KEBA-784691 format. One record per residue (C-alpha): x, y, z; residue number from 1. Coordinates in nm, 4 decimals, always signed. Example, Ala and Ser with C-alpha at 12.3 -4.5 7.8 and 13.67 -1.06 7.14 Angstrom:
BEGIN
<rec><east>+1.2300</east><north>-0.4500</north><up>+0.7800</up><resi>1</resi></rec>
<rec><east>+1.3670</east><north>-0.1060</north><up>+0.7140</up><resi>2</resi></rec>
! end
This chain:
BEGIN
<rec><east>+14.4480</east><north>+8.8897</north><up>-6.8623</up><resi>1</resi></rec>
<rec><east>+14.8338</east><north>+9.1412</north><up>-6.9029</up><resi>2</resi></rec>
<rec><east>+14.6523</east><north>+9.3651</north><up>-6.6824</up><resi>3</resi></rec>
<rec><east>+14.7471</east><north>+9.1651</north><up>-6.3618</up><resi>4</resi></rec>
<rec><east>+14.4370</east><north>+9.0171</north><up>-6.2404</up><resi>5</resi></rec>
<rec><east>+14.3625</east><north>+8.6657</north><up>-6.1516</up><resi>6</resi></rec>
<rec><east>+14.3009</east><north>+8.4334</north><up>-6.4297</up><resi>7</resi></rec>
<rec><east>+13.9047</east><north>+8.4699</north><up>-6.3127</up><resi>8</resi></rec>
<rec><east>+13.8159</east><north>+8.8080</north><up>-6.4132</up><resi>9</resi></rec>
<rec><east>+13.7970</east><north>+8.7523</north><up>-6.8082</up><resi>10</resi></rec>
<rec><east>+14.0628</east><north>+8.5135</north><up>-6.9585</up><resi>11</resi></rec>
<rec><east>+13.7436</east><north>+8.2558</north><up>-7.0338</up><resi>12</resi></rec>
<rec><east>+13.5977</east><north>+8.5252</north><up>-7.1785</up><resi>13</resi></rec>
<rec><east>+13.7699</east><north>+8.4769</north><up>-7.5012</up><resi>14</resi></rec>
<rec><east>+13.5757</east><north>+8.2967</north><up>-7.6706</up><resi>15</resi></rec>
<rec><east>+13.5640</east><north>+8.3476</north><up>-8.0805</up><resi>16</resi></rec>
<rec><east>+13.2253</east><north>+8.2759</north><up>-8.1082</up><resi>17</resi></rec>
<rec><east>+13.1455</east><north>+8.6221</north><up>-7.8919</up><resi>18</resi></rec>
<rec><east>+13.1480</east><north>+8.9709</north><up>-8.0407</up><resi>19</resi></rec>
<rec><east>+13.3608</east><north>+9.2618</north><up>-7.8595</up><resi>20</resi></rec>
<rec><east>+13.0516</east><north>+9.4619</north><up>-7.7196</up><resi>21</resi></rec>
<rec><east>+12.9598</east><north>+9.0818</north><up>-7.5406</up><resi>22</resi></rec>
<rec><east>+13.3316</east><north>+8.9731</north><up>-7.4042</up><resi>23</resi></rec>
<rec><east>+13.3027</east><north>+9.3675</north><up>-7.2557</up><resi>24</resi></rec>
<rec><east>+12.9997</east><north>+9.3610</north><up>-7.1290</up><resi>25</resi></rec>
<rec><east>+13.1069</east><north>+8.9834</north><up>-6.9289</up><resi>26</resi></rec>
<rec><east>+13.3943</east><north>+9.1148</north><up>-6.8275</up><resi>27</resi></rec>
<rec><east>+13.2553</east><north>+9.4153</north><up>-6.6454</up><resi>28</resi></rec>
<rec><east>+12.9858</east><north>+9.1830</north><up>-6.4711</up><resi>29</resi></rec>
<rec><east>+13.2742</east><north>+9.0283</north><up>-6.3890</up><resi>30</resi></rec>
<rec><east>+13.4350</east><north>+9.3038</north><up>-6.2791</up><resi>31</resi></rec>
<rec><east>+13.1637</east><north>+9.4689</north><up>-6.1309</up><resi>32</resi></rec>
<rec><east>+13.1067</east><north>+9.1165</north><up>-5.8834</up><resi>33</resi></rec>
<rec><east>+13.4280</east><north>+9.0229</north><up>-5.7768</up><resi>34</resi></rec>
<rec><east>+13.5610</east><north>+9.4490</north><up>-5.6865</up><resi>35</resi></rec>
<rec><east>+13.6386</east><north>+9.5409</north><up>-5.3337</up><resi>36</resi></rec>
<rec><east>+13.4956</east><north>+9.8684</north><up>-5.1194</up><resi>37</resi></rec>
<rec><east>+13.6553</east><north>+10.1634</north><up>-5.2384</up><resi>38</resi></rec>
<rec><east>+13.8220</east><north>+10.1699</north><up>-4.9378</up><resi>39</resi></rec>
<rec><east>+13.8672</east><north>+9.8744</north><up>-4.6027</up><resi>40</resi></rec>
<rec><east>+13.7280</east><north>+10.1165</north><up>-4.2907</up><resi>41</resi></rec>
<rec><east>+13.3048</east><north>+10.1419</north><up>-4.5186</up><resi>42</resi></rec>
<rec><east>+13.0497</east><north>+9.9333</north><up>-4.3511</up><resi>43</resi></rec>
<rec><east>+13.0338</east><north>+9.5988</north><up>-4.5705</up><resi>44</resi></rec>
<rec><east>+13.3694</east><north>+9.6326</north><up>-4.7054</up><resi>45</resi></rec>
<rec><east>+13.5694</east><north>+9.2794</north><up>-4.7742</up><resi>46</resi></rec>
<rec><east>+13.8484</east><north>+9.1960</north><up>-4.9432</up><resi>47</resi></rec>
<rec><east>+13.7482</east><north>+8.9120</north><up>-5.1758</up><resi>48</resi></rec>
<rec><east>+13.8829</east><north>+9.0755</north><up>-5.5424</up><resi>49</resi></rec>
<rec><east>+14.2201</east><north>+8.8208</north><up>-5.5827</up><resi>50</resi></rec>
<rec><east>+13.9973</east><north>+8.5028</north><up>-5.3870</up><resi>51</resi></rec>
<rec><east>+13.8886</east><north>+8.2593</north><up>-5.6769</up><resi>52</resi></rec>
<rec><east>+13.5154</east><north>+8.2429</north><up>-5.6898</up><resi>53</resi></rec>
<rec><east>+13.4423</east><north>+7.9418</north><up>-5.5612</up><resi>54</resi></rec>
<rec><east>+13.0419</east><north>+7.9261</north><up>-5.5773</up><resi>55</resi></rec>
<rec><east>+13.0238</east><north>+8.0983</north><up>-5.9091</up><resi>56</resi></rec>
<rec><east>+13.3376</east><north>+7.9176</north><up>-6.0908</up><resi>57</resi></rec>
<rec><east>+13.2932</east><north>+7.6632</north><up>-5.9944</up><resi>58</resi></rec>
<rec><east>+12.9427</east><north>+7.5240</north><up>-5.7797</up><resi>59</resi></rec>
<rec><east>+12.6705</east><north>+7.7432</north><up>-6.0201</up><resi>60</resi></rec>
<rec><east>+12.8903</east><north>+7.6105</north><up>-6.3317</up><resi>61</resi></rec>
<rec><east>+12.8571</east><north>+7.2674</north><up>-6.2667</up><resi>62</resi></rec>
<rec><east>+12.5766</east><north>+7.1888</north><up>-5.9727</up><resi>63</resi></rec>
<rec><east>+12.4053</east><north>+6.8519</north><up>-6.1241</up><resi>64</resi></rec>
<rec><east>+12.7309</east><north>+6.7474</north><up>-6.2009</up><resi>65</resi></rec>
<rec><east>+12.8927</east><north>+6.7811</north><up>-5.8543</up><resi>66</resi></rec>
<rec><east>+12.5717</east><north>+6.6401</north><up>-5.7276</up><resi>67</resi></rec>
<rec><east>+12.6107</east><north>+6.3883</north><up>-5.8825</up><resi>68</resi></rec>
<rec><east>+13.0018</east><north>+6.3680</north><up>-5.7756</up><resi>69</resi></rec>
<rec><east>+12.8755</east><north>+6.3522</north><up>-5.3944</up><resi>70</resi></rec>
<rec><east>+12.6740</east><north>+6.0758</north><up>-5.4835</up><resi>71</resi></rec>
<rec><east>+12.9739</east><north>+5.8630</north><up>-5.6163</up><resi>72</resi></rec>
<rec><east>+13.1913</east><north>+5.9258</north><up>-5.2603</up><resi>73</resi></rec>
<rec><east>+12.8457</east><north>+5.8688</north><up>-5.0337</up><resi>74</resi></rec>
<rec><east>+12.7990</east><north>+5.5577</north><up>-5.2216</up><resi>75</resi></rec>
<rec><east>+13.1730</east><north>+5.4530</north><up>-5.1555</up><resi>76</resi></rec>
<rec><east>+13.2079</east><north>+5.5796</north><up>-4.8125</up><resi>77</resi></rec>
<rec><east>+12.9058</east><north>+5.4006</north><up>-4.7552</up><resi>78</resi></rec>
<rec><east>+13.0673</east><north>+5.0710</north><up>-4.9121</up><resi>79</resi></rec>
<rec><east>+13.4128</east><north>+5.1306</north><up>-4.7220</up><resi>80</resi></rec>
<rec><east>+13.4719</east><north>+5.4339</north><up>-4.4721</up><resi>81</resi></rec>
<rec><east>+13.3772</east><north>+5.8190</north><up>-4.4325</up><resi>82</resi></rec>
<rec><east>+13.7538</east><north>+5.9968</north><up>-4.5526</up><resi>83</resi></rec>
<rec><east>+13.8945</east><north>+5.6147</north><up>-4.5884</up><resi>84</resi></rec>
<rec><east>+14.0001</east><north>+5.6735</north><up>-4.9664</up><resi>85</resi></rec>
<rec><east>+14.2763</east><north>+5.9214</north><up>-4.8099</up><resi>86</resi></rec>
<rec><east>+14.4918</east><north>+5.6532</north><up>-4.7286</up><resi>87</resi></rec>
<rec><east>+14.4491</east><north>+5.3859</north><up>-5.0109</up><resi>88</resi></rec>
<rec><east>+14.7583</east><north>+5.3040</north><up>-5.0223</up><resi>89</resi></rec>
<rec><east>+14.9182</east><north>+5.3752</north><up>-5.3446</up><resi>90</resi></rec>
<rec><east>+14.6231</east><north>+5.6230</north><up>-5.4019</up><resi>91</resi></rec>
<rec><east>+14.7666</east><north>+5.8416</north><up>-5.6268</up><resi>92</resi></rec>
<rec><east>+14.8247</east><north>+5.5348</north><up>-5.8758</up><resi>93</resi></rec>
<rec><east>+14.5170</east><north>+5.3372</north><up>-5.8235</up><resi>94</resi></rec>
<rec><east>+14.2610</east><north>+5.6084</north><up>-5.8906</up><resi>95</resi></rec>
<rec><east>+14.3832</east><north>+5.7158</north><up>-6.2033</up><resi>96</resi></rec>
<rec><east>+14.3464</east><north>+5.3197</north><up>-6.3023</up><resi>97</resi></rec>
<rec><east>+14.0302</east><north>+5.3403</north><up>-6.1178</up><resi>98</resi></rec>
<rec><east>+13.8945</east><north>+5.6941</north><up>-6.3226</up><resi>99</resi></rec>
<rec><east>+14.0104</east><north>+5.4788</north><up>-6.6423</up><resi>100</resi></rec>
<rec><east>+13.8501</east><north>+5.1942</north><up>-6.5859</up><resi>101</resi></rec>
<rec><east>+13.5140</east><north>+5.4156</north><up>-6.5607</up><resi>102</resi></rec>
<rec><east>+13.5867</east><north>+5.5599</north><up>-6.8875</up><resi>103</resi></rec>
<rec><east>+13.6435</east><north>+5.2194</north><up>-7.0246</up><resi>104</resi></rec>
<rec><east>+13.3574</east><north>+5.0681</north><up>-6.8659</up><resi>105</resi></rec>
<rec><east>+13.1110</east><north>+5.4271</north><up>-7.0534</up><resi>106</resi></rec>
<rec><east>+13.2995</east><north>+5.3781</north><up>-7.3898</up><resi>107</resi></rec>
<rec><east>+13.2065</east><north>+4.9991</north><up>-7.4231</up><resi>108</resi></rec>
<rec><east>+12.9291</east><north>+4.9588</north><up>-7.1924</up><resi>109</resi></rec>
<rec><east>+12.7300</east><north>+5.2750</north><up>-7.2016</up><resi>110</resi></rec>
<rec><east>+12.6763</east><north>+5.4780</north><up>-6.9226</up><resi>111</resi></rec>
<rec><east>+12.5791</east><north>+5.3837</north><up>-6.6032</up><resi>112</resi></rec>
<rec><east>+12.7703</east><north>+5.1402</north><up>-6.3758</up><resi>113</resi></rec>
<rec><east>+12.6212</east><north>+4.8544</north><up>-6.2619</up><resi>114</resi></rec>
<rec><east>+12.6678</east><north>+4.8439</north><up>-5.9363</up><resi>115</resi></rec>
<rec><east>+12.5521</east><north>+5.1831</north><up>-5.8427</up><resi>116</resi></rec>
<rec><east>+12.3569</east><north>+5.3228</north><up>-6.0961</up><resi>117</resi></rec>
<rec><east>+12.5410</east><north>+5.6774</north><up>-6.1342</up><resi>118</resi></rec>
<rec><east>+12.7074</east><north>+5.7778</north><up>-6.4147</up><resi>119</resi></rec>
<rec><east>+13.0976</east><north>+5.6575</north><up>-6.5454</up><resi>120</resi></rec>
<rec><east>+13.1602</east><north>+5.9579</north><up>-6.6257</up><resi>121</resi></rec>
<rec><east>+13.0703</east><north>+6.0954</north><up>-6.1936</up><resi>122</resi></rec>
<rec><east>+13.2216</east><north>+5.8038</north><up>-6.0731</up><resi>123</resi></rec>
<rec><east>+13.5677</east><north>+5.9069</north><up>-6.3155</up><resi>124</resi></rec>
<rec><east>+13.5452</east><north>+6.2746</north><up>-6.1712</up><resi>125</resi></rec>
<rec><east>+13.4678</east><north>+6.1876</north><up>-5.8535</up><resi>126</resi></rec>
<rec><east>+13.8320</east><north>+5.9263</north><up>-5.8966</up><resi>127</resi></rec>
<rec><east>+13.9830</east><north>+6.2320</north><up>-6.0997</up><resi>128</resi></rec>
<rec><east>+13.9211</east><north>+6.4615</north><up>-5.7307</up><resi>129</resi></rec>
<rec><east>+14.0382</east><north>+6.2240</north><up>-5.5537</up><resi>130</resi></rec>
<rec><east>+14.3758</east><north>+6.1872</north><up>-5.7161</up><resi>131</resi></rec>
<rec><east>+14.4174</east><north>+6.5473</north><up>-5.7476</up><resi>132</resi></rec>
<rec><east>+14.3281</east><north>+6.6060</north><up>-5.3559</up><resi>133</resi></rec>
<rec><east>+14.5982</east><north>+6.3054</north><up>-5.2608</up><resi>134</resi></rec>
<rec><east>+14.8509</east><north>+6.4613</north><up>-5.5497</up><resi>135</resi></rec>
<rec><east>+14.7764</east><north>+6.8062</north><up>-5.3434</up><resi>136</resi></rec>
<rec><east>+14.8330</east><north>+6.7098</north><up>-5.0212</up><resi>137</resi></rec>
<rec><east>+15.1605</east><north>+6.5199</north><up>-5.0531</up><resi>138</resi></rec>
<rec><east>+15.2989</east><north>+6.8209</north><up>-5.2282</up><resi>139</resi></rec>
<rec><east>+15.2247</east><north>+7.0378</north><up>-4.9387</up><resi>140</resi></rec>
<rec><east>+15.3487</east><north>+6.7503</north><up>-4.7147</up><resi>141</resi></rec>
<rec><east>+15.6746</east><north>+6.7828</north><up>-4.9197</up><resi>142</resi></rec>
<rec><east>+15.6923</east><north>+7.1773</north><up>-4.9141</up><resi>143</resi></rec>
! end
């Protein structure tokens, strides 16, 4: 939005499929959820209006998908070792390759991975998240 508010206060509401009244209602609803108390010195005040509302924008949007990705994570932790994925040599490149293999496997062989019985899309998402986490960690450590 051009008013200086964070992206999550309405940019995704510019959908042409909804009318202006519905768009305004949704924006007002988001603003009401995210606005802080008038004064930070009042009981119940919490300054979090500019922070990303992870639960409502991630967990509430994708509960089933994230549960499937967690199952992939659990399978990998049991097969290998918990948190071991962080130490895989050339992990950024290797997780990109693994994600692509799952994308191809889904296209050519069906939705479910034969070894885990879980959706290839969940494996692909897990690999994308692992790759992104490694990239962000690398950026933090180099900056």
